[in-house]
N, C-alpha and C positions, 0 to 999 in steps of 0.2 A: 824892930827893924826887919825888913824883908831879907830873905836869904840872898846871897850874892850870885847864885848860879841856878840853872834850871833843875839840876840834880843836887840839892843841898846836902852838904855833909856838916852836921852840927858842930863838929870839931874845928872846922875851918871857915865856914861860910856865913855864920851869923855874927853880927857885930853888936849884939845887945851887951850890956855890961856883964851879965852873968857868963855868957859864952866867951867874951874877951878875957875875963878873969880865969876861966877854966883853961883857955888856950895857953895863957902865960904859965900855968902850973902843969901843963900836959908834958908827958915824957918826950924827950927829944925825938924819938922815932915817930911820934904823931904830928910833929910840927912840920909845916910846909918849908921847903928849902928856899933860901934866898937866891933869886935869879940875878945874874950879872949880864947887863947889856953888853953886846959884843962877843960874849962867850956863850951864853945860853940862848940868846935871842937878839934880833935886830929888827928894825922897821924898814920895809920896802914898799914904796908907793902907798904909805899910810897903813899898811898891814903889818901885824906882828908875825914874824917868821922865827920859828924855833930851829936852832941849829942841830946838826947831827950830834954834837957833843952833849947837848941837853938830852936828846933821846937816848944816847948811850948811858948817861947817868940815870935816866928814868928807868932803864932796864928792859923795856918792852915797847912794842909798837902800839900807838894809840888808835890806829885805824883811820886817821883823819886825812890821809893822803898828803902828808907833809912834804914840802919841797925837798928837805934833806933827810928823808927817812933812811936810816943806816941798816935796816933789818932785811933779812931774807927769809921768807918771801916779803917783798916790799908791800907796804900798806895793809898787811894782814894783822888785825887786832890781836894782840897778845904775843906776836912773834918775838923771839928773843935771840935768834941766831943773827950775828952780824954778817952783813954782806961782805964778800971778800974784796969787792971793788965797787965804788960808788960811781954811777953814771950821772953826769950833770945834764 
């Protein structure tokens, strides 16, 4: 089966039987977190919007100009300092 993303990570993005079996036995640190709708994300006008809480749990800015980026400097890939106030 094809990879699930443009930058495939064999530990997470391949759904062939071998990779699925390997994922099931992977250490917890390598497994993807379970996302909770309303807490980690929501849908707005058909778009998936990640919440500030999701980004805080993620630990750093993804650099994708997310609506609720909680980091300072805002939108800077890899930023880890939390902004002291969020501007809506």
